[in-house]
LODOTOR-885334 format. One line per 10 residues: number of its first residue (from 1); their letters; for each residue z, y, x of C-alpha. Coordinates in nm, 2 decimals. Last residue first. Layout:
NUM	a	Z Y X  ... .
//
This chain:
654	xxxxxxxxxx	2.49 -2.26 6.30  2.87 -2.33 6.32  3.04 -2.13 6.57  3.03 -2.35 6.90  3.02 -2.04 7.14  2.62 -2.11 7.21  2.48 -2.18 6.85  2.34 -2.56 6.78  1.92 -2.47 6.75  1.70 -2.55 6.52 .
644	xxxxxxxxxx	1.44 -2.83 6.45  1.42 -3.15 6.20  1.48 -3.51 6.13  1.56 -3.64 5.76  1.82 -3.69 5.56  1.94 -3.58 5.17  2.23 -3.40 5.01  2.37 -3.12 5.25  2.65 -3.10 5.50  2.48 -3.12 5.84 .
634	xxxxxxxxxx	2.55 -3.34 6.17  2.39 -3.11 6.47  2.14 -3.20 6.84  2.01 -2.90 6.95  1.85 -2.73 7.21  1.86 -2.32 7.33  1.56 -2.16 7.47  1.36 -2.07 7.22  1.45 -2.35 6.95  1.45 -2.65 7.05 .
624	xxxxxxxxxx	1.50 -2.96 6.84  1.70 -3.26 6.72  1.80 -3.37 6.41  2.06 -3.53 6.17  2.07 -3.57 5.85  2.19 -3.35 5.58  2.11 -2.97 5.63  2.37 -2.72 5.68  2.42 -2.75 6.06  2.72 -2.84 6.27 .
614	xxxxxxxxxx	2.69 -2.73 6.67  2.67 -2.87 6.98  2.53 -2.71 7.28  2.24 -2.77 7.54  2.03 -2.55 7.78  1.70 -2.50 7.85  1.77 -2.23 8.21  1.53 -1.99 8.12  1.47 -1.79 8.47  1.36 -1.40 8.40 .
604	xxxxxxxxxx	1.00 -1.32 8.42  0.92 -1.15 8.83  0.70 -0.86 8.81  0.98 -0.61 8.98  1.03 -0.84 9.25  0.65 -0.93 9.29  0.60 -0.60 9.33  0.87 -0.57 9.60  0.72 -0.89 9.82  0.38 -0.67 9.75 .
594	xxxxxxxxxx	0.62 -0.39 9.95  0.71 -0.61 10.19  0.43 -0.64 10.37  0.31 -0.36 10.37  0.61 -0.20 10.56  0.51 -0.49 10.81  0.24 -0.20 10.92  0.51 0.06 11.04  0.52 0.37 11.00  0.85 0.46 10.79 .
584	xxxxxxxxxx	1.06 0.19 11.05  0.96 0.38 11.36  1.34 0.53 11.36  1.61 0.26 11.21  1.61 0.08 11.55  1.93 -0.12 11.54  2.07 -0.17 11.20  1.80 -0.08 10.98  1.50 -0.34 11.22  1.74 -0.57 11.15 .
574	xxxxxxxxxx	1.73 -0.55 10.81  1.36 -0.46 10.76  1.32 -0.78 11.03  1.52 -1.02 10.80  1.31 -0.91 10.46  0.97 -0.96 10.64  1.12 -1.33 10.76  1.24 -1.41 10.41  0.89 -1.34 10.29  0.77 -1.62 10.58 .
564	xxxxxxxxxx	1.00 -1.84 10.50  0.94 -1.88 10.13  0.53 -1.82 10.17  0.56 -2.13 10.45  0.80 -2.35 10.14  0.53 -2.27 9.89  0.22 -2.38 10.17  0.41 -2.69 10.23  0.50 -2.85 9.91  0.79 -2.79 9.71 .
554	xxxxxxxxxx	1.09 -3.06 9.68  1.14 -3.01 9.97  1.35 -2.70 9.99  1.65 -2.82 9.92  1.65 -2.99 10.26  1.49 -2.70 10.41  1.76 -2.45 10.34  2.03 -2.60 10.51  2.34 -2.67 10.29  2.58 -2.46 10.15 .
544	xxxxxxxxxx	2.51 -2.12 10.17  2.12 -2.23 9.99  2.33 -2.42 9.65  2.59 -2.12 9.60  2.28 -1.95 9.64  2.18 -2.19 9.35  2.49 -2.15 9.14  2.50 -1.75 9.16  2.10 -1.72 9.07  1.98 -1.37 9.10 .
534	xxxxxxxxxx	1.67 -1.22 9.09  1.52 -1.11 8.70  1.84 -1.16 8.51  2.03 -0.98 8.82  1.83 -0.67 8.80  1.95 -0.42 9.03  1.74 -0.08 9.00  1.76 -0.07 8.67  1.75 0.34 8.43  1.99 0.42 8.20 .
524	xxxxxxxxxx	1.95 0.56 7.90  1.85 0.96 7.92  2.05 1.21 7.71  2.06 1.42 8.02  1.90 1.25 8.39  2.17 1.37 8.62  2.33 1.01 8.68  2.03 0.85 8.72  1.97 0.88 9.11  2.26 1.00 9.25 .
514	xxxxxxxxxx	2.52 0.82 9.01  2.26 0.51 8.95  2.21 0.42 9.34  2.62 0.41 9.40  2.66 0.25 9.13  2.36 -0.02 9.27  2.51 -0.08 9.62  2.86 -0.14 9.51  2.74 -0.39 9.31  2.47 -0.57 9.61 .
504	xxxxxxxxxx	2.73 -0.55 9.81  2.98 -0.71 9.51  2.72 -0.99 9.42  2.68 -1.05 9.82  3.06 -1.15 9.85  3.09 -1.32 9.50  2.84 -1.59 9.72  3.04 -1.56 9.98  3.35 -1.68 9.84  3.19 -1.98 9.63 .
494	xxxxxxxxxx	3.03 -2.11 9.97  3.36 -2.07 10.15  3.52 -2.28 9.86  3.31 -2.55 9.90  2.92 -2.66 9.67  2.97 -2.87 9.34  2.60 -3.05 9.29  2.37 -2.87 9.04  2.14 -2.70 9.27  1.82 -2.93 9.31 .
484	xxxxxxxxxx	1.55 -2.77 9.34  1.25 -2.73 9.11  1.40 -2.60 8.75  1.51 -2.25 8.99  1.14 -2.28 9.20  1.05 -1.95 8.94  0.91 -1.70 9.25  1.16 -1.44 9.19  1.45 -1.74 9.16  1.31 -1.87 9.47 .
474	xxxxxxxxxx	1.30 -1.53 9.65  1.68 -1.48 9.53  1.79 -1.82 9.62  1.58 -1.74 10.04  1.76 -1.33 9.96  2.09 -1.48 10.02  2.05 -1.79 10.29  1.89 -1.49 10.51  2.18 -1.31 10.49  2.45 -1.62 10.53 .
464	xxxxxxxxxx	2.25 -1.69 10.89  2.29 -1.28 10.94  2.64 -1.26 10.93  2.86 -1.18 10.58  3.13 -0.95 10.59  3.07 -0.78 10.95  3.09 -0.48 10.78  2.76 -0.40 10.90  2.60 -0.73 10.79  2.73 -0.66 10.41 .
454	xxxxxxxxxx	2.64 -0.27 10.42  2.29 -0.37 10.57  2.25 -0.74 10.30  2.29 -0.43 10.03  2.03 -0.21 10.14  1.84 -0.46 10.19  1.90 -0.68 9.84  1.95 -0.33 9.65  1.55 -0.30 9.78  1.50 -0.60 9.63 .
444	xxxxxxxxxx	1.57 -0.53 9.30  1.40 -0.21 9.28  1.20 -0.04 9.57  1.21 0.31 9.50  1.53 0.39 9.68  1.45 0.12 9.98  1.30 0.36 10.17  1.61 0.56 10.17  1.78 0.34 10.44  1.56 0.51 10.67 .
434	xxxxxxxxxx	1.81 0.75 10.79  2.10 0.54 10.87  2.31 0.37 10.60  2.70 0.49 10.56  2.66 0.43 10.16  2.73 0.76 10.05  2.56 0.96 10.33  2.27 0.72 10.31  2.23 0.84 9.93  2.28 1.22 10.07 .
424	xxxxxxxxxx	1.96 1.17 10.24  1.78 1.05 9.93  1.92 1.32 9.68  1.80 1.59 9.96  1.45 1.44 9.94  1.45 1.38 9.57  1.50 1.74 9.48  1.87 1.89 9.40  1.99 1.94 9.01  2.14 1.61 9.01 .
414	xxxxxxxxxx	2.31 1.69 9.37  2.45 1.99 9.27  2.64 1.85 8.96  2.74 1.61 9.06  2.95 1.85 9.35  2.91 1.86 9.67  3.11 1.72 9.96  3.26 1.96 10.28  3.41 1.79 10.56  3.73 1.67 10.65 .
404	xxxxxxxxxx	3.84 1.65 10.29  3.81 1.26 10.26  4.04 1.17 9.89  4.29 0.92 10.04  4.34 0.62 9.86  4.72 0.53 9.82  4.93 0.20 9.77  5.07 -0.03 9.53  5.08 -0.40 9.54  5.10 -0.65 9.31 .
394	xxxxxxxxxx	5.07 -1.08 9.30  5.35 -1.07 9.63  5.26 -1.41 9.84  4.94 -1.29 9.86  4.63 -1.52 9.77  4.44 -1.36 9.43  4.52 -0.99 9.47  4.57 -0.76 9.18  4.68 -0.37 9.30  4.76 -0.08 9.21 .
384	xxxxxxxxxx	4.58 0.21 9.37  4.78 0.64 9.35  4.49 0.86 9.46  4.53 1.11 9.77  4.43 1.46 9.82  4.36 1.58 9.43  4.48 2.01 9.50  4.13 2.05 9.35  3.87 1.93 9.15  3.52 2.00 9.22 .
374	xxxxxxxxxx	3.49 1.76 9.51  3.70 1.46 9.33  3.40 1.23 9.26  3.22 1.36 9.59  3.55 1.29 9.82  3.65 0.97 9.63  3.30 0.84 9.71  3.33 0.85 10.06  3.71 0.83 10.08  3.61 0.44 9.89 .
364	xxxxxxxxxx	3.61 0.33 9.54  3.47 0.06 9.42  3.56 -0.12 9.71  3.32 -0.38 9.94  3.56 -0.55 10.20  3.85 -0.50 9.96  3.69 -0.60 9.63  3.52 -0.92 9.86  3.90 -1.03 9.94  3.98 -1.09 10.26 .
354	xxxxxxxxxx	3.97 -1.49 10.39  4.25 -1.67 10.45  4.24 -1.85 10.10  3.87 -1.81 9.97  3.80 -1.51 9.71  3.75 -1.42 9.35  3.82 -1.08 9.26  4.20 -0.96 9.11  4.22 -0.67 8.91  4.22 -0.33 9.10 .
344	xxxxxxxxxx	4.34 -0.07 8.90  4.30 0.37 9.07  4.46 0.66 8.95  4.38 1.05 8.91  4.40 0.88 8.52  4.10 1.17 8.43  3.89 1.13 8.73  3.95 0.76 8.76  3.84 0.71 8.46  3.53 0.93 8.41 .
334	xxxxxxxxxx	3.42 0.73 8.73  3.49 0.36 8.61  3.27 0.33 8.38  2.97 0.33 8.69  2.71 0.63 8.61  2.42 0.61 8.37  2.56 0.44 8.10  2.44 0.62 7.86  2.78 0.75 7.70  2.89 0.83 8.11 .
324	xxxxxxxxxx	2.62 1.02 8.20  2.67 1.24 7.88  3.02 1.22 7.92  2.93 1.33 8.29  2.73 1.72 8.21  2.91 1.82 7.85  2.90 1.58 7.60  2.94 1.80 7.19  3.33 1.79 7.08  3.44 1.51 6.89 .
314	xxxxxxxxxx	3.32 1.34 6.61  3.49 1.25 6.31  3.63 0.92 6.18  3.91 0.89 6.18  4.09 0.53 6.21  4.27 0.65 6.55  4.40 0.89 6.39  4.66 0.66 6.26  4.82 0.47 6.47  4.84 0.78 6.69 .
304	xxxxxxxxxx	5.04 0.95 6.41  5.31 0.68 6.38  5.35 0.72 6.77  5.39 1.08 6.71  5.63 1.05 6.41  5.84 0.76 6.63  5.93 1.01 6.91  5.95 1.32 6.68  6.23 1.07 6.43  6.39 0.95 6.72 .
294	xxxxxxxxxx	6.51 0.67 6.47  6.77 0.68 6.28  6.65 0.79 5.95  6.34 0.50 5.97  6.19 0.42 5.64  6.24 0.74 5.52  6.25 0.97 5.81  5.91 0.82 5.93  5.72 0.87 5.63  5.86 1.24 5.61 .
284	xxxxxxxxxx	5.72 1.24 5.99  5.35 1.08 5.85  5.27 1.39 5.57  5.46 1.51 5.25  5.20 1.34 5.06  5.36 1.03 5.26  5.70 1.05 5.09  5.52 1.10 4.72  5.33 0.80 4.81  5.68 0.57 4.87 .
274	xxxxxxxxxx	5.62 0.33 4.62  5.28 0.22 4.65  5.33 0.19 5.05  5.65 0.00 4.96  5.42 -0.21 4.75  5.16 -0.25 5.02  5.42 -0.38 5.25  5.54 -0.60 5.00  5.13 -0.73 4.99  5.04 -0.74 5.38 .
264	xxxxxxxxxx	5.33 -0.96 5.41  5.66 -0.97 5.64  5.93 -0.80 5.40  5.97 -0.43 5.34  6.31 -0.51 5.31  6.39 -0.51 5.66  6.28 -0.21 5.78  5.91 -0.30 6.03  6.04 -0.27 6.42  6.03 0.08 6.55 .
254	xxxxxxxxxx	5.71 0.19 6.69  5.60 0.28 6.99  5.40 -0.07 7.03  5.19 0.01 6.71  4.83 0.10 6.87  4.66 -0.22 6.93  4.75 -0.30 6.59  5.05 -0.40 6.41  5.10 -0.47 6.02  5.30 -0.17 5.96 .
244	xxxxxxxxxx	5.02 0.05 6.17  4.79 -0.12 6.01  4.92 -0.03 5.68  4.96 0.36 5.82  4.58 0.38 5.87  4.47 0.14 5.45  4.64 0.50 5.31  4.37 0.69 5.36  4.19 0.35 5.17  4.39 0.41 4.88 .
234	xxxxxxxxxx	4.54 0.07 4.80  4.61 -0.16 4.53  4.65 -0.46 4.83  4.27 -0.67 4.69  4.09 -0.32 4.66  4.21 -0.13 4.97  4.11 -0.43 5.10  3.74 -0.45 5.01  3.66 -0.10 5.03  3.35 -0.17 5.17 .
224	xxxxxxxxxx	3.19 -0.53 5.12  3.29 -0.77 5.36  3.03 -0.96 5.55  2.81 -1.32 5.70  2.41 -1.20 5.77  2.24 -1.55 5.77  2.04 -1.67 6.04  2.17 -1.45 6.35  2.01 -1.61 6.73  2.17 -1.66 6.95 .
214	xxxxxxxxxx	2.12 -2.04 6.91  2.10 -2.05 6.51  2.38 -1.86 6.40  2.50 -1.87 6.03  2.74 -1.56 6.01  3.16 -1.59 5.96  3.24 -1.56 6.32  3.05 -1.19 6.40  3.16 -1.06 6.08  2.91 -0.81 5.90 .
204	xxxxxxxxxx	3.14 -0.55 5.79  2.90 -0.33 5.56  2.88 0.02 5.37  3.17 0.08 5.62  3.28 0.46 5.51  3.59 0.43 5.59  3.80 0.24 5.87  4.04 0.03 5.78  3.93 -0.35 5.75  3.74 -0.27 6.07 .
194	xxxxxxxxxx	4.01 -0.27 6.23  3.99 -0.68 6.21  3.76 -0.68 6.51  3.51 -0.94 6.52  3.21 -0.73 6.52  2.86 -0.67 6.34  2.91 -0.31 6.16  2.65 -0.21 5.84  2.31 -0.14 5.74  2.33 0.24 5.91 .
184	xxxxxxxxxx	2.04 0.49 5.72  2.32 0.67 5.54  2.58 0.76 5.89  2.88 0.71 5.81  2.86 0.37 6.10  2.78 0.58 6.37  3.15 0.66 6.37  3.32 0.34 6.27  3.08 0.20 6.63  3.30 0.50 6.82 .
174	xxxxxxxxxx	3.62 0.46 6.65  3.61 0.08 6.71  3.48 0.16 7.12  3.79 0.41 7.14  3.63 0.74 7.24  3.45 0.77 7.56  3.19 0.49 7.41  2.93 0.36 7.59  2.62 0.30 7.41  2.31 0.08 7.45 .
164	xxxxxxxxxx	2.00 0.14 7.25  1.83 -0.20 7.17  1.48 -0.21 7.19  1.42 -0.54 7.43  1.49 -0.36 7.75  1.77 -0.14 7.66  1.96 -0.46 7.48  1.83 -0.72 7.83  1.98 -0.42 8.03  2.31 -0.42 7.87 .
154	xxxxxxxxxx	2.34 -0.77 7.88  2.23 -0.81 8.24  2.49 -0.45 8.33  2.74 -0.71 8.19  2.68 -1.02 8.30  2.73 -0.91 8.68  3.03 -1.03 8.76  3.00 -1.36 8.54  3.22 -1.35 8.23  3.44 -1.61 8.22 .
144	xxxxxxxxxx	3.46 -1.98 8.05  3.78 -2.19 8.06  3.70 -2.37 7.78  3.36 -2.40 7.91  3.49 -2.68 8.19  3.54 -2.55 8.53  3.31 -2.69 8.82  3.55 -2.99 9.02  3.52 -3.06 9.40  3.91 -3.16 9.41 .
134	xxxxxxxxxx	3.87 -2.75 9.57  3.69 -2.67 9.30  3.98 -2.77 9.07  4.14 -2.55 9.27  4.02 -2.25 9.23  3.93 -2.24 8.89  4.32 -2.29 8.85  4.40 -1.99 9.08  4.12 -1.78 8.89  4.31 -1.85 8.56 .
124	xxxxxxxxxx	4.65 -1.73 8.74  4.46 -1.47 8.82  4.33 -1.35 8.50  4.66 -1.36 8.33  4.84 -1.28 8.58  4.60 -0.89 8.52  4.66 -0.88 8.17  5.05 -0.92 8.24  5.03 -0.66 8.55  4.77 -0.40 8.25 .
114	xxxxxxxxxx	5.07 -0.43 7.99  5.39 -0.39 8.26  5.13 -0.07 8.37  5.02 0.12 8.04  4.70 0.27 8.08  4.66 0.59 7.86  4.29 0.61 7.76  4.06 0.86 7.86  3.77 0.69 8.03  3.71 0.47 7.68 .
104	xxxxxxxxxx	3.42 0.25 7.79  3.41 0.00 7.47  3.11 -0.09 7.45  2.86 -0.03 7.14  2.48 -0.16 7.07  2.29 0.05 6.81  2.04 -0.22 6.69  1.71 -0.07 6.48  1.58 -0.27 6.21  1.16 -0.30 6.20 .
94	xxxxxxxxxx	1.15 -0.63 5.99  1.02 -0.75 6.30  1.22 -0.61 6.57  1.54 -0.69 6.41  1.46 -1.09 6.36  1.36 -1.05 6.75  1.71 -0.91 6.91  1.89 -1.26 6.94  1.61 -1.41 7.06  1.55 -1.14 7.34 .
84	xxxxxxxxxx	1.97 -1.15 7.37  1.93 -1.52 7.45  1.64 -1.47 7.72  1.89 -1.20 7.91  2.14 -1.48 7.91  1.94 -1.74 7.98  1.81 -1.57 8.32  2.17 -1.45 8.44  2.36 -1.76 8.57  2.67 -1.64 8.71 .
74	xxxxxxxxxx	2.79 -1.57 9.04  2.99 -2.00 9.17  3.24 -1.98 8.93  3.02 -1.79 8.60  2.80 -2.13 8.51  2.62 -2.12 8.10  2.79 -2.22 7.85  2.92 -1.86 7.69  2.71 -1.62 7.82  2.49 -1.48 7.54 .
64	xxxxxxxxxx	2.78 -1.52 7.22  3.05 -1.44 7.47  2.97 -1.10 7.47  2.90 -1.02 7.10  3.25 -0.88 7.00  3.22 -0.67 7.35  2.90 -0.52 7.22  3.03 -0.43 6.86  2.73 -0.38 6.71  2.58 -0.10 6.50 .
54	xxxxxxxxxx	2.27 -0.14 6.26  1.98 0.01 6.18  1.78 0.18 5.92  1.53 0.41 5.99  1.20 0.26 6.14  1.20 0.04 5.79  1.39 0.13 5.54  1.58 -0.18 5.49  1.79 -0.27 5.16  1.85 -0.58 5.30 .
44	xxxxxxxxxx	1.72 -0.89 5.20  1.54 -0.90 5.54  1.83 -0.94 5.71  1.92 -1.24 5.50  2.29 -1.18 5.32  2.59 -1.46 5.31  2.91 -1.31 5.14  3.25 -1.35 5.28  3.55 -1.55 5.15  3.85 -1.37 4.94 .
34	xxxxxxxxxx	4.18 -1.52 4.97  4.22 -1.69 5.30  3.96 -1.47 5.51  4.14 -1.19 5.38  4.48 -1.35 5.53  4.37 -1.44 5.79  4.10 -1.17 5.92  4.47 -0.96 5.86  4.70 -1.13 6.11  4.70 -0.86 6.37 .
24	xxxxxxxxxx	4.54 -0.57 6.37  4.27 -0.51 6.56  4.07 -0.75 6.84  4.36 -0.69 7.12  4.16 -0.47 7.34  4.18 -0.37 7.66  4.40 -0.11 7.81  4.58 0.08 7.47  4.68 0.37 7.41  4.38 0.60 7.29 .
14	xxxxxxxxxx	4.44 0.88 7.05  4.58 1.21 7.24  4.32 1.06 7.53  4.08 1.06 7.32  4.09 1.45 7.22  4.13 1.52 7.61  3.82 1.37 7.66  3.62 1.57 7.40  3.71 1.86 7.56  3.99 2.10 7.50 .
4	xxxx	4.00 2.33 7.78  4.03 2.35 8.14  4.08 1.98 8.21  3.74 1.85 8.23 .
//
């Protein structure tokens, strides 16, 4: 990767941030106050059936599909899946492809001070949530955080419903803008004001200006191409400089603006128009004109970074590892670790006095590091920056040793090997006995059994708790979520154990994807664990907090017996795998497990009814049902009556 210029090195020169600050400071308000958006229905756009597409900024609509759902206890995934299905329906109906881009830029330079600042905010929110939980209170919607597996669920849901999902190698905004240059692109759906700056976008569909009904867009609110340049009398090529002056995600290296520029976009635009002859000589000439006493080389480089992030030129072709990252076939932290040669661990929800789930099931360990760096010479250790929840010092730094005591294959070697060799390597990577490979084709249940084996082997969860977690999964798969009383506030320890379980599952899923999925060049990600079909955090916490028999009283005797029988089969497998795996492959008990596998893989995601409120566009009050979203609202135009519709999940107008 480092031997010759690549797309990653190109991206590294353009990217200086760790997470998005959502564009140019103050620009959205400036435009919205002066130019209201236009509105259009999807079917009124110039659609070429089967050829037209829309590009969606994945993180801009992240909250739309998770807001209002329980996250503290481990997450609700079925309702999020159904919200994506509802969102996709109009696009499928009109044969408009949806391309969803997630910001997975692996090359950005992480600024440690900024990373610490953001992680302290996360830590404060988690400690507040735990404090409320100890007092028997769950966090309010305003304190909503993404659930553990929500990103995986949304990506798989989009993919399953016909969207194309991309994990960017450049900045996410830049990847979106490059795709939008196609003549078949109808526009970009985002909340990021950077898209007022990028050239070549026919329409900027602004998420919070769209008219939502539930999780479906009823009317698209958009701004036309070239609007900002027209408002300020600037040329499109001058807008990136304006964005740097106003302040964007890359402008931290610039000095303060000269006082004569003023603070508003009009004054800055006036100065830019007056300096066109200077700008024609290049960025450095502009820096020398505006900041005569500054370090011209350093400031010119910083301003060039601000300008270059709005480039829409494509990078070099992808190599094997870049392609795996781009299509989400490997976890998002693999390429960053290779390029940055450093690891960063955010705080993880955990109970006081107990080891963090992230520490018990780390996303990077010595074995994984040995494989990741098998073809990179000279890497013996990696600096590891941690933010922890309950320690006296919020931050710590240590080193992860890369296992060099034995030979490890490269990514290419594993991806080119046969299935048997891949299975053996997977067991080695996970530290599990040979018969564990039986689970590699079992999907969600296979992931659960492998995760259970890891949790038992490390003593993170005892057998009784593992059985409770498996019982909860079986209840979800069989559609019993709405029958069981799971709404009670759990103990902090139950929440901790739920997150331990999810961490174990996530670790297995990531390693499975790297071994069995990573080498399928130009192919989308395949699902192994499907959270929307088998995971329900609040129910898992309820089962962990009490006797499962008490919760199963609402089921009839036959249903209860079937649940226990399935759980017994899973526990038999776990015990055999840990104690005597030799005869697992020939056991007749496997037939029962394989029947349960088919049940897991054919399960329909649970669609819990959620209620939200929002303002409508027709006078009167109404209540009704649209998809999975209940509705109550008040309208604004004349007339009274009852109607059907949905309140938007995030409180924007619907």
